[in-house]
C-alpha distance (Angstrom), angle and dihedral (degrees) to the residues before:
residue distance angle dihedral
X1 . . .
X2 3.78 . .
X3 3.80 113.8 .
X4 3.77 120.1 -139.8
X5 3.81 124.3 -148.6
X6 3.80 87.6 -101.0
X7 3.83 90.4 54.3
X8 3.80 91.1 50.7
X9 3.80 91.6 48.3
X10 3.79 90.8 49.8
X11 3.80 92.8 48.7
X12 3.82 90.6 47.7
X13 3.80 90.3 51.9
X14 3.80 92.2 49.2
X15 3.80 92.5 48.7
X16 3.82 91.7 47.5
X17 3.80 90.8 49.8
X18 3.82 92.8 48.8
X19 3.80 90.3 48.3
X20 3.80 93.1 47.5
X21 3.82 92.4 51.0
X22 3.82 92.8 42.4
X23 3.81 91.6 51.6
X24 3.80 91.6 44.6
X25 3.80 88.5 59.5
X26 3.82 91.1 42.1
X27 3.79 92.7 -122.0
X28 3.76 125.3 153.2
X29 3.76 118.2 -133.1
X30 3.80 88.1 -107.1
X31 3.82 92.1 53.0
X32 3.80 91.8 49.1
X33 3.80 91.6 48.6
X34 3.80 90.2 49.1
X35 3.82 92.5 49.7
X36 3.81 90.7 46.2
X37 3.80 91.4 50.5
X38 3.79 91.9 -125.0
X39 3.76 132.5 116.4
X40 3.77 118.8 -90.6
X41 3.82 87.7 -126.7
X42 3.81 90.7 58.6
X43 3.79 89.6 53.5
X44 3.81 91.6 45.2
X45 3.82 90.5 52.0
X46 3.81 88.7 54.3
X47 3.81 90.5 48.4
X48 3.80 91.9 48.7
X49 3.80 88.0 47.3
X50 3.79 90.3 -123.1
X51 3.77 90.8 121.7
X52 3.78 128.9 45.9
X53 3.83 105.7 -132.3
X54 3.78 110.7 -122.5
X55 3.79 124.6 -145.9
X56 3.81 92.3 -99.8
X57 3.81 92.0 54.4
X58 3.79 91.5 47.8
X59 3.79 90.8 48.7
X60 3.82 91.0 52.2
X61 3.80 91.4 47.8
X62 3.81 92.1 48.8
X63 3.79 90.9 48.4
X64 3.81 90.0 50.0
X65 3.81 89.8 51.2
X66 3.80 91.8 48.0
X67 3.81 95.6 -118.0
X68 3.78 135.7 112.0
X69 3.79 123.5 -113.3
X70 3.80 89.3 -110.8
X71 3.82 90.0 54.5
X72 3.79 88.6 50.4
X73 3.79 91.9 57.8
X74 3.82 96.6 31.6
X75 3.80 112.1 129.1
X76 3.81 91.1 -15.2
X77 3.78 94.1 129.9
X78 3.79 92.0 52.7
X79 3.77 91.1 56.6
X80 3.80 93.1 -119.4
X81 3.78 117.6 137.3
X82 3.76 119.5 -157.2
X83 3.78 128.8 -166.4
X84 3.78 121.3 -130.8
X85 3.81 89.8 -101.7
X86 3.80 92.8 51.3
X87 3.81 90.8 50.1
X88 3.80 89.5 50.5
X89 3.80 89.9 52.3
X90 3.80 90.3 51.2
X91 3.81 92.0 49.8
X92 3.81 91.2 48.2
X93 3.81 90.6 48.7
X94 3.81 91.2 51.9
X95 3.82 89.6 55.0
X96 3.82 93.3 56.3
X97 3.78 123.8 101.2
X98 3.82 116.1 -108.9
X99 3.80 89.6 -105.7
X100 3.80 92.4 51.3
X101 3.83 90.1 49.3
X102 3.81 90.1 55.9
X103 3.81 91.3 48.5
X104 3.80 92.1 47.8
X105 3.80 91.3 49.9
X106 3.80 90.8 52.2
X107 3.81 91.2 47.0
X108 3.80 91.9 49.4
X109 3.81 90.7 56.0
X110 3.80 88.9 63.1
X111 3.81 95.4 47.3
X112 3.80 96.8 68.5
């Protein structure tokens, strides 16, 4: 398979995101591979960009990191990086009623 510039950019973004989340949880590559039930070599091939991560591999990695696939890709294109806590706050906010969102917004103005 011939990779285009877009493919390379996508792979780079995926590898950077995996590495960011792995480091955030202070996991070694070996520990992440173990949690994801995949070989360390498979993970290394992804890191070295010698292997295009398939959806199953990404799912296993996300599961090992304790996040959903949507959280993995959330805001990635905008360049924003969110911690696990920040993502939890966003999910909790989304579950609020419209009235509760307004109240929370007003409360947050007085917390800074």
